[in-house]
VMD Tcl script that draws the C-alpha trace (Angstrom):
set ca {
  {94.98 -68.69 43.73}
  {91.58 -67.09 43.49}
  {92.12 -65.31 46.86}
  {95.44 -64.07 45.73}
  {93.93 -62.66 42.47}
  {91.18 -60.96 44.42}
  {93.76 -59.19 46.54}
  {94.86 -57.53 43.32}
  {91.60 -57.20 41.52}
  {89.25 -55.80 44.15}
  {91.28 -52.64 45.03}
  {91.66 -51.90 41.32}
  {87.87 -51.89 40.92}
  {87.36 -49.20 43.61}
  {90.58 -47.13 43.41}
  {91.98 -45.98 40.12}
  {95.42 -47.71 39.57}
  {97.08 -44.27 39.15}
  {95.68 -43.10 42.62}
  {96.69 -46.18 44.57}
  {99.36 -45.55 47.21}
  {102.72 -47.37 47.49}
  {101.74 -48.72 50.79}
  {98.62 -50.37 49.30}
  {100.90 -52.00 46.63}
  {103.25 -53.37 49.22}
  {100.34 -54.69 51.36}
  {98.98 -56.35 48.14}
  {102.29 -58.00 47.45}
  {102.62 -59.35 50.93}
  {98.99 -60.49 51.22}
  {98.95 -62.06 47.73}
  {102.28 -63.80 48.36}
  {101.15 -65.24 51.66}
  {97.70 -66.40 50.33}
  {99.41 -68.10 47.37}
  {102.17 -69.57 49.36}
  {99.95 -71.28 51.97}
  {99.52 -74.98 51.38}
  {101.66 -77.98 50.45}
  {102.61 -77.55 46.78}
  {105.54 -78.16 44.59}
  {107.58 -75.44 42.95}
  {105.74 -75.93 39.59}
  {102.29 -75.54 41.13}
  {103.50 -72.50 43.14}
  {104.63 -70.86 39.87}
  {101.33 -71.44 38.19}
  {99.42 -70.15 41.19}
  {101.64 -67.01 41.38}
  {101.03 -66.27 37.61}
  {97.32 -66.82 38.04}
  {97.15 -64.49 41.03}
  {99.20 -61.83 39.28}
  {96.80 -61.92 36.32}
  {94.21 -60.38 38.68}
  {96.03 -57.05 38.76}
  {96.27 -56.87 34.98}
  {92.64 -57.74 34.48}
  {91.69 -55.17 37.16}
  {93.51 -52.40 35.38}
  {91.87 -53.36 32.05}
  {88.40 -53.41 33.64}
  {88.97 -50.03 35.20}
  {90.13 -48.45 31.90}
  {87.27 -50.11 29.95}
  {84.68 -48.96 32.53}
  {86.02 -45.41 32.19}
  {85.70 -45.69 28.39}
  {89.42 -44.76 27.97}
  {91.06 -46.00 24.87}
  {93.59 -48.58 25.90}
  {94.96 -49.05 22.38}
  {94.33 -48.33 18.73}
  {93.91 -50.75 15.85}
  {93.55 -54.50 15.98}
  {97.24 -55.33 15.82}
  {98.10 -52.57 18.29}
  {95.42 -53.80 20.75}
  {96.61 -57.29 20.47}
  {100.28 -56.34 20.96}
  {99.58 -54.00 23.86}
  {97.31 -56.53 25.63}
  {99.71 -59.48 25.17}
  {102.85 -57.49 26.16}
  {101.19 -55.49 28.87}
  {99.21 -58.28 30.61}
  {101.77 -60.98 30.01}
  {104.87 -59.10 30.92}
  {103.31 -57.34 33.88}
  {101.88 -60.61 35.27}
  {105.26 -62.36 34.99}
  {107.09 -59.55 36.73}
  {104.45 -59.25 39.41}
  {104.55 -63.09 39.95}
  {108.36 -62.91 40.31}
  {107.97 -60.15 42.90}
  {105.34 -62.09 44.84}
  {107.51 -65.19 44.76}
  {109.87 -63.44 47.33}
  {106.99 -63.76 49.79}
  {105.23 -66.93 48.58}
  {108.40 -69.11 48.53}
  {109.35 -68.68 52.17}
  {105.74 -69.03 53.13}
  {105.52 -72.37 51.26}
  {108.82 -73.56 52.83}
  {107.64 -72.70 56.36}
  {104.18 -74.40 55.63}
  {105.81 -77.51 54.33}
  {108.39 -77.66 57.09}
  {111.38 -77.55 54.75}
  {112.37 -77.49 51.08}
  {111.49 -81.21 50.47}
  {107.91 -80.03 49.81}
  {109.02 -78.05 46.73}
  {109.55 -81.12 44.61}
  {107.68 -80.82 41.29}
  {104.23 -82.31 41.31}
  {103.36 -82.35 37.65}
  {104.75 -84.99 35.45}
  {106.29 -83.11 32.50}
  {107.02 -85.26 29.50}
  {110.67 -85.02 28.44}
  {111.82 -85.89 24.99}
  {113.65 -89.17 24.98}
  {115.31 -89.11 21.55}
  {117.15 -86.63 19.33}
  {114.20 -86.58 16.93}
  {111.81 -85.47 19.66}
  {114.24 -82.71 20.74}
  {114.44 -81.44 17.12}
  {110.63 -81.33 17.05}
  {110.59 -79.42 20.27}
  {113.09 -76.94 18.93}
  {111.26 -76.41 15.69}
  {107.94 -75.88 17.49}
  {109.62 -73.48 19.91}
  {111.19 -71.46 17.10}
  {107.90 -71.27 15.25}
  {106.05 -70.12 18.30}
  {108.72 -67.54 19.14}
  {109.05 -66.04 15.63}
  {105.28 -66.34 15.03}
  {104.62 -64.34 18.19}
  {107.13 -61.73 17.01}
  {105.47 -61.53 13.56}
  {101.89 -61.37 14.97}
  {102.88 -58.56 17.52}
  {104.66 -56.68 14.78}
  {108.02 -56.73 16.43}
  {110.89 -56.40 13.90}
  {113.69 -58.99 14.01}
  {116.47 -56.42 13.56}
  {117.30 -53.24 15.50}
  {116.44 -50.05 13.65}
}
mol new
graphics top color blue
foreach p $ca { graphics top sphere $p radius 0.5 }
foreach p [lrange $ca 0 end-1] q [lrange $ca 1 end] { graphics top cylinder $p $q radius 0.2 }
display resetview
């Protein structure tokens, strides 16, 4: 995961993101996807490694903008919203794109799709009461995030 993140981070430190060519971006997607996809891992570990590697690009862009003393955002709430939405959404989209390379690499490395079985033991609610608690916590997290980011619940 660290090597995949470095594929994204290092070029951003030396070349401004706005000046990077399309061919460099494609090469980064392929190299990052292959590096993350190598190894025997389940689908859940692969997803975590893809997201971690994709965070390297977001951090690289933030470091370049900070080093150039450019204002990335204004105000505490605006900075928090821009950082969460920018870094989070960008990393998820980049991880989804890299998955097109990493998934076939993992399948070839593991000699089939049997190696994609989940490795982490996720606890599943076993009763209706536990499902209600999960739903309430999920709703509080969702609406709390919207409130903190200042996103209105209704369309203007």
